[in-house]
Steps between C-alpha positions, in 0.01 A plus 500: 500500500723184532717315259724199522644252247682169499865525382658247278658348811157430635535766766191735557607861468278765654524836300221706644340473841182674588558816302216752528500856389292757310562809293247772414446624155735783390780407742846367441590197725844356516599147616845506661679184597822296460579338170341158468222561760221467250435847382488416134288190577252726675490742204439209257208376710352847508540523128328167446805333357537252786181326612662233716436661840259507784296810583324780321617795287236781460536714186248706321307243281536706174823678591776511248843386618849637402815302600866590485724214547861497631611450135357726228371192300484693165444314168832539325352503149265787580576871532446698821162629372390151376587348841273754669215498241493122509346506850298817441390498124205743583707736701418875454781643274523816698533324841754267337697801382495647850610177648800479262583857565500466881714185479733671243437236248375718209824468301526126562161398379642329175800344684512123581582367848858407402557866437393618851684532823366319801359825631316569167372141494360538858322820384337305207386233738337774719346658195361166395338445845348849515376506132218265592374765752512252782292516824776300675867539437745229628877560483758240585830675587472724183821693566723217627850495353487864391746756630365720786455816283302323225293303752409833675400662169285203400339500849406868445351420165291213640372719777409777259313256272320313778419832671294600191293186496247354739657157541625276773874422490689225673884483462759251620841598620768414754625851509344694806611836364325438169194376684473820722543731202222343298241350742190619674512171701794268562435126575806342672544131434691240698743253358348183352241394570391851447249670731420873564718622779339856502329755289641854500273775361666817369248783524745774367440550120784384290569845358528649855734228638831664596813297588429532871155339454655213283764441768239492770277253312796275426600502869138396578520216253833386654324499843215296363743242353696502818180431710462157334868431415814665362453672166600240239844569344355490154245768571684814408487813715751754628316538836739446789326355801 
């Protein structure tokens, strides 16, 4: 996968350079890289929202796609339930009830987006993406700008929901700790133009990962970054090398 564009100044800007990776069904993959390296662009290409690129994206031909953007993007004139049902009008009521329950949205179904905190709005965006029963779930920094405790709680909810469904999940983040706690496989990206520096597989099941495991994996990621260059300052990690 390659992508470049011509800026208003006439300069050619290369965004993605020879990006190649794969993710098996049922796994959670996480793209980690510095801000501005092209992670969101890559996700938009995979989602089919950006067709101006060179290369091939292989997705199941009939696979349903769920997307969670950085911003919740809820329709302000529709309630929580209406926002969710809009994309999944034929959703099974019992499954929708379970989804609202797990995401703690049951008591907010009749609320409008202006009545929600950012954390609740992000829950609604996740519910909307999962309500279509996707085969592929794409998440663009879904927990950015949340405090650590709330982000951790939403990560746990995401892992629970995804773990109960046979879908392939790809998430973007610049937070190494977040990546290690969520992923089965971490893809480390370079600064722009983005390329894959390394792939780190995490064989230990998420539920069995203790803090020592997480610290070890983060140290390995720091080594992988260091093998190519210093870890970018805007890739967050508390690993000391």
